[in-house]
N, C-alpha and C positions, 0 to 999 in steps of 0.2 A: 558484351551485351550492347546492342544498338537500340536506342530509344528514339522514336519519332513523336513529336508533339503536334497535335492539331487542337481541336476544341476539347477533345478528351485525350487521355493517355493511350497510346497504341504501342505495342511491342512488336518489333519486326519479326516476320514470319520465320526466317531462317533460324533464329534463336528458339522460337517456339517449337520447331520440329526436333531440334537436337537436345532439348533439355526436358527432364521429367518433372522437375519442380518449377512449374510455370504458372502463369496467371489463371486464376479460377473464375469461372463464369457464375457460379452460384453461391457458395456458402462460406463457411466460417473462416477458413484460414487463408484468405488471400485478397485479391484485388477488389472484390465487391463486398464481402461480408463485413469486414471490420470497419469499412467506411459506410456501411449500411446502404449501398447503392442498388443492390438487387432487392426489389421490394417483394412483398408477398404475392402481388398480382402476376409476377413472372413465373410463379411456381404453380403447377397444376398436377392433378392426379386423377386416375380413373375412378376411384372411390376412396372414402375415408371412414374409419371406424367412428370417429366423432370429431368435433371441431378441434379439440386439443391435440389430435393426432392427424391433422390435415397436412396438405402438401407444404404449407409454410413452415412446418416443424421438421421438414426433411433436410435440414442443413447440417453439414459435418460439425461434430463437436457440440451441437446444441444440447443443453442440459435440461433434465426434467426437474420438477419440484420434489419436495421431500415426501409428499403424500400421494397415495394412489389415485385419489379423486381430484387432484389439482386440475385447473382448467387447461393449463399448458403442459404438454408431455414431451418426451424426449425423442421423437422420431415421427416420420410419416408411417402410418399403419393403414393398410388397405381394409376396406369394409368387408371384403370376401377373400378367402384364401384359395385362389386359382391362378393359372398361368396367364390370365387376361389382364392382370393389373399392371399399372405403370405409373411412374413419377416423371414429370416433364418439366423442362426448363426452357423458357423463351428468352433467348439472348438479345432479342430485339434488333439484331443486325447479323450479317453474315459473319460466321466465326469458324476458325479452324479448330475443331475439337480433336484432342489428342489423347485423352485418357479419363478414367473415372476412379474415384476413391470412395469406398463405402465403409460404413459402420452399422452395427445393430442399434437397437433401441436403448437409450439411456433410461434406466429404471431400476429402482431398488426392489421392485415387486414382480417384474416380469423378465423372461429371457426370450427375446425375439431377435432373429437376424436372418438375412437372406444368404443362402449358400451358393447360389449361381444365378446369373442373369444374362439377358441379351441387351444390346444397345441399338436403338433405331434413331434415324435422323430425318429431317424434313425441312423444306423451305416454305411450306404453306400450312402446315399442321394438319393436312388432309391425306396427302400421299406420303407414306413412310417407307424408308429403305432400311433393312436390317444390315448391320455390319457383318461381313462375311470373311471367312478364311477359305479362299478359293470358291468353291460352289456351296460350301456348307455354312450355315449360320454360326457365327462366333458365339460360344458359350463361355462367359467369363466366370472364373472361380471367385466366389464372394468370401464371406466371413466365417470364422470358426468359433467366434465368441462375439460379444456385443460392443467391446470398446476399442480394440486395436484396429486402426485403419488399415485397409487393404487396397493397394494401388494396382490398377490394370491399365497398361498403355495400349493404344490401338496399333495394330501392325502398320496401318496407313491412316494418316490424318483424314478426317471427314469434314468437308466444308458445308455448313448449313446454318439455318437460323434456330431451328428447334432440335432438341435432343431428348430422347426418352430412355429410361432404364426400366426394363421389363423383367421382373423376378421370375425365375423358372423353378427354383426349389428353395426351401427354407428349413430352419431348425424344426425337427419333427414334433417337438413339444411346445412349439411357439407359433407365431403368426408372421405374416408378411409385414415386416417393419424395417425401415432402413433410414439411414442418414447418408447423404450423398454430396460429393464434391465433383464438379465437372471441370476438367482442365481444358484450356484452350486459349487462343489468341484472336482478338478482333482482326478481321481482314482489312488490309490497307484501303482507305477511301470509304469505309463504311461507318465512320464515326458519326454519331448524332449529337446534337447540341445538348449539353448538360452544364450545370453549374459546377465546373471543376475547380478544385482548390489547388492553387499552386503557391510556391514560396519563392521569395527573392533572396532568402538566406543562403549563403555559399557555404554549406556544411557537408559533412561526409555522411550521406544517407546510405548506409549499408549495415549489414549485420557483422559485428566484430567478434572474432574469436578471442580467446584469452590473450594471446600474443598480440593481436591487432589492437585490442583494448589498451594494453600497456603502452604500445607504441603511440596510439592517439593521445593518451594522457601526457606522454612525454613531449609530443609535438605542441600541445597546448601550453605546457609548462615552459617550453623554449620560446614560444611566441609571447608569452606574458610572464617572464620570470619574476617581475617585481610584485605581482599580485597572486601568484600561485605557488603551491607546494604539494608535492606528491609524498604520501606516506602510506603505511599499511597498518591495519589494526590487529592483525593476527593471520592465521592460516586456516585453510579449509581442511576437511578430513584427509584429502589426498595430498596436502602440502602446498596448494596454490595460495599465494599471498592475497589477502583481501585489501586491494588498493583503494585509497580515497584521495581526492584532490581537495585542497583548501583554497578558497578564493577570498582574499582579504588584502587591505592595503598594507598590513604588517603580517605576512604569513608566518606561522610558527609561534605567534604570541597571542595570549589572551589579553585584550586591552580592557581595563576597567571601564564599565559603562557601555561597552559594545556587545550586543547580544550574539549568541552562538546559534546557528541554524544548521539543520542537516536534512538532506534527502538521501534515502537509501532505496535500492531496487534489487530485484532478483532474489529475494529470500526463497521464493519458489522458482527454481532454475529455469522452468519452461515458460515462465511469463517474461518474455524477453523485451517487450516494448518499453517497459520502464528503464531497463538497462540502456537501450539506445537513446531514450529521451534524455537521460542524464549525461550521456556522452555528447549529445547534441547541445545540451544546455551549457556545458563547460566551454565548448567551442564558441557558442553564440556570445556568452558573457565576455570571453577574451576579445573576440572581434569587436563587439560593441564598445568595450572599454577603450580599446585602441583608437576607435573612430571618434571617441569623445561623447558618447551617448550620456546625457545628464542623468537619466534614470538609472542606468547600470553603474555609472560612476558613484552615484549616491549610495546604491546598494552595497557596492564593494567597500566604500570608505566607512560606512556606518554599520556594517554587519560582517561577522566572521562566518563564512559559508563553507560547509563540508558536503561533498558529494561522493557517495559510496555506490558505484553503479552495479556491482555484482557481489551480493552477499553469499550466493551459492554458486560459485563458478563450476563446481563438479556437476551439479544438476544441469546447468546450462550446456555443458559439453555433451551430455547425453541427448538433450533435445536437438542441439545443433547437428549432431551426427546423422540423424535421420531426416532432418529438415522440417520445413513449415507444416506441410500437410500431414506427414506421417508421424509426427511427434505426439499426436492425439491430445487428450485432455490432461494426462497425468505424468507422462514420461519426463523425468527430470525435475518433477515437483519437489522431491525430497532431497535431503543431503545424501552424501555417499553412503552413510550408515543408516539411511532410512528414516530420518527425522524431519518433521515439518518444522522448519526453523522459526517461522513466524509465531507458532504456538508452542514453542519449546522453553518459554520463560517461566520462572516460578509463579505459582498461583498466589499472588498477594491479596487478591480480592477476598478469598475465604478468611485469611488471617485478619484483615481489617474488619470485615463484616461480623466475624465472631467477637472481636473486641468491642464493637459497637453494641452488639446484643448483650454482652456482659457488663456494659457501661464502664469499660476500662479507659475510655478516651475522655479527657486527656491525662488522667492520673497515672495509669500504668503503661499507656501506649499513646503515641502521637498519631494524628490523622494524616501524616505525610512521611515520606522517606521510610516506608515500611521495610524492615530489615529482611534480607534473604534468609530463608530457613537453612539450618546447618546441613540437612540431608541433601539439599540441592547442590551445595558446594563440595560434596564428597566426590571422589574420583569414580565411585561405583554408580553414581546417578546417570540416567540416560539423558545426557546433555550434549548436544553437538558441539564440536570445536568452534564452529561458526557462531553459535549462540554465546558461548563463553567469551569469545572475542568481542561481540557486540555489547555484552554486559560490562566488560572492562572499559570499553570505549565510552559508553554512556555514563559510567561513574567518574571517569577521568575528566571529561569536558563538561562544563556547566551549560548544556544545551537548554534553550528556552522553547523552541518550537521545532517539530520535525514532521516529515511526511514520508511514508514508505509506499513506493509505487508498485502496484500489482496489476494483474490483467484478468481478462475473461468477463468483465462487466464494465458498466459505465455508471459509477456511483462513488461517493466519498463516505466512508464510515468513520464513526468517532466513538470513544469509550462511553460506558463500559462495553466490553465485548462478551462479558459473561453475565448471565442472569443470576439473581440472588437465589432463586429456586432452581435446584438442579433438575435437568431434564426438561425444563419448560422453555419452549421457543416462542417467539413472537411477544416476549415480555420485555418491554422497554426498561432498561436499567440505567438511569441517568447518573452522571457524576455530580458532585457539588458545583462544578463549573460547566454545567450542561449548556447554559446560554452562550458561553464563550466558545465551546466546542461547536455548537450549531453555526455560529457566525464564521468560524474558521472553515468549516466544511463548505458552507455556502459560498465563501469567497473563492474557492477553487471551482466548485460545480457551476456557479453562475457565469463564470468567465470561460468555461469550456464550450467549444462550439456545438457539442451534441448533448451533454448531460441533462440539460433542462429543456431540450427541444421536445415539446409535446407531440410533434408530428413524426418523430422517429419511431421505428419499430423497436420492440424490446429485444435485448440480447438473448435472453433465455426465457425466464418465466416472470420476472418482476418488472413492473413499470415504474422505475425509480424517478422518471421525469415528473410524475405526479407529486412526488415528495421533494421537489426542487433538487433532485439529484443527490440527496444525502439521506443517511439513515443511521440510527443508533445501532452499533454492531450487535448487541445482544438481541435486538428485535429482528435481526436478519439470520445470522448463524451464531448461536451462542457457543462459546468455546473458552476454556480456561487457559491461562498462561500466555495470553497474546502479548506481542511487543508493545501495543498501544497501552494496555492496562498497566504493564510493568513500568513503562516509562513514566506514566502519570503518578503511580503509587510509590515508586522507588527513587525518582529523581524530580527535578523541577520541570522537566520537559513535557509539553503537551504534544502528543503524537497522534496522527490520523493516518488512515489508509486511503490512497487514491487508486481506484480501479479505472485505468486510463483507456481501456478499449475492449470491445467485445471479443476480439481475437487476441489470444495469448501470444501467438507467434505470427505476426503479419509478414507479408512479403516485403522485400526491400523496396519495391515499387510503391508501397503504401506509406513508407516511413516519412516522406516529405509531408504528406497530408496529415498524418498523425501528429507530426511536429506542429503543424499549424493548429490542429485541434487543441493541443495542450500548452503551447508556448506561453500564451498570456496567463493561463492558470498557474503555471509554474512560477512565473514572476510575481503575480499578485499574492499568491500564498506566502512566498518569501517575505514580502513587504509587511505581512501581518505580524511579524515578529516585533515590529515597532508600534504595536498597539498596547494600551494599558499604562502602567506606571513603571518607572525605573529610578534607581538612585543608589546611594552608598550609605552604609551604616558605619559611622565613625565613633571612636571614643573621644574623650576630652582632649587628647593629645593629637587628634587628627589621623589616627591609625584606623585602617579598615578592620572591621570585626567579621571574621568568618563564622559561618553556621548560625548566624542570628536568624530568628524565625520572623517571617513577615506574615501577619494575620490580617485578613480582610473580614471585617464584621459582616456576618450574614452568609459567609461562604465557608463551609467546613472543610477546607483544604488549604494548608499553609505551604509556603515555600521557604527556602533558606538562602542566605547570602553565599556568594562564592568566596574563594580564598582571599580576595582583595577587599571584601566587604561590600561588593556591588551586587545588585539584584535586578531582576526584571519580572514583573508580574503581569501576565496577560489578563486584560479586563475589557469588557465592553464599555462604551461611553456611559458616563454617570458620575455620581459623587460617592466616594467611599471613605469610610473610617478605617485607617490603617494603624495597626499596633505592632511595634517591634519589641521583641524579647530576646535577650541573650544571657547566657549563664554568667552570673557575677555582676550584671548591670541592671539598673532600674529600667522598667518598661517605659516606652515613650509612644505617644499616639498623636496623630494629626489627621485632618481631612484632606484628601487628594481628589482632584477632579480630572476625569478623563474626557477628552474632547472627541469629536467625530473625525477630525483630520488625522492622517497617518503621522505618527510621531508620538512616542510615549511621553507622558507627563513626568517631569523631574520631581522626585519626592524623597529628599535626603533626611537622614536622622542622625542626631548626635546624642549619645547616651552616656550616662555617668555611672561609675562603679558604686555598688552598694557598700554600706559600712562593713558588713561581714566579709565581703570579698577583699576589702582593703586590709582588714586585720589579718586575714589569712595570707595575703601577699607579703605583709611586713614580717610575719612570723616565719614564713618560708625563706624570706630573704636572709634572715639572721639565723637560719637553721634551728629554729625553736618551734615547738608545738604550742598551739593555743591552750590556755588553761581552761579546762572544761568543768571546774568546780562551780557549784551554784553560788550566786552572789551572797545569799544568806544561808548559813548552815541550818539543818533541821532542828526543831525544838528539842528533841532528845539529846542532841549533841551539846546544845547550850546548857541544858540542865546538868549533864554529866560533868561539865567544867566547873559548876558552882559548888563551893564547899558548904557544909551545914545542912540542916534539915530542909526538906522540900516544903514549900508553901503553896497552898492552893490559891489561885487567883480568884478574887471576889469581884463580880461584876456589879457596879453601882449604876443607878439610873441618874 
């Protein structure tokens, strides 16, 4: 592949002619869609049924809303069903057009797709030439259903500025509705001035197969052997190892007082951008550390960072096999055995909320570390191998903060992901730490180049820029058993989901710009692990106490200390009353203040044993059991021991 760079990115024509998976001029999966460079004004149509089905909705893989009367719908639909309708793209420069990819309408309520079409090109939008096969107009075969993309390459590339798709037939029980991707390359010398985003980072901007991913991680490890370690957390359904890389000044060791952070990606195998961003992040951190960057060195020395780039390598292989355009919206999303890994965790929300309703908290049940139900742990339960590996990993390492990278949108979601009322959507369901979660979400969204940009067009139906690029998960798509909710309710870790781009599978040519869009956000979010309070809970002999409970007054969600007695509690700036409780020890409280600067406030505790726990310890040491006889025997026993007649006691004043 030869790439020439002028004011904008141009790909050389020879490559354009010989490859089918090439730069797209219009929509979702390529050069312009995911970077939002093709605006709605470049898309035109003969007619439209209504605004929500206008030409601007005719982008490949664009998604409809959940309801039939939503403003935005999932395709361009013509206002009339006749052979005179067309969908047009203005490339704004001479372009070598080489092919078209089509889909039907994304809808839960309608079945609409185009079964055949013609293609016309023009240089002035007035005189149109139909692509021909000899002397006959070319009729391209379209779709047989509404979701699977269908590719048609042109026998001979056509050079023009404008291109039209003219439907000739359509599903007989439906209407003229379609989503379109136009393939092509800008002609040399026809670039116009735009604000192109380039990067100076010397990184490997490409899509990596499983073998290439392993090799790249090994290269990073060899470049930075003193701060990296490669390990795996388990295997996928087909036996591929789930590789992670650790970045720390003491890899392989948990250091008391140093928080653990994780990024995961690819739980949906076809959402590949997150996978590549984590591979780029590990390269970047290694290079910046070696070059002496104070920011990266501080992160590495003060944090134990774990990057797991591919949770679902089996699904990724399926999407990679057909490529960027043809993978569609769902191919490779699930695990090899058909499980949505991100929503395959136990539903602990229902258990907690039922206990709250019955007023069992805190007498019969705690408000944190909700246990996993027995049925979930049985071998007969429908739990993916990848999910079991994630659960084991999350229980083994005392993570404080985590982010899972996903695709298909530009937004950050935070728990809860499930509403308290089943079947109710758009109902916000906040956690006790809602204010902390909102800050964490905003820290990523606000530093992303596009998430909070009010001028950008929406990816699909939601304008998340109006909400500062963040949303409570339950008020968007309510679902039980999410990774975010499980992490919060079963461990100490606060987990959020970052939807890092409109396009799930962008072209390699877009990866450099997507890296620039997300790089600062990835770093800023990691730094948030150092907000709040941290410390160690000791006994009187200076030994750390594991599983001590850290309670924050006014927040109904506690955390626990790690094996060495150290803890980290994410909190927004303010003054907090903290109480520590541990079995066999007296409770201890103090006020801790959290500032606005990055850097957790140190808040240590030393607790003493209770008298009862000391007695038990002494008795166990000498292999004796405590005497559980009451201090004074009952009255009847006393009277039985006395000889002679019984006397009634007379009360005198």
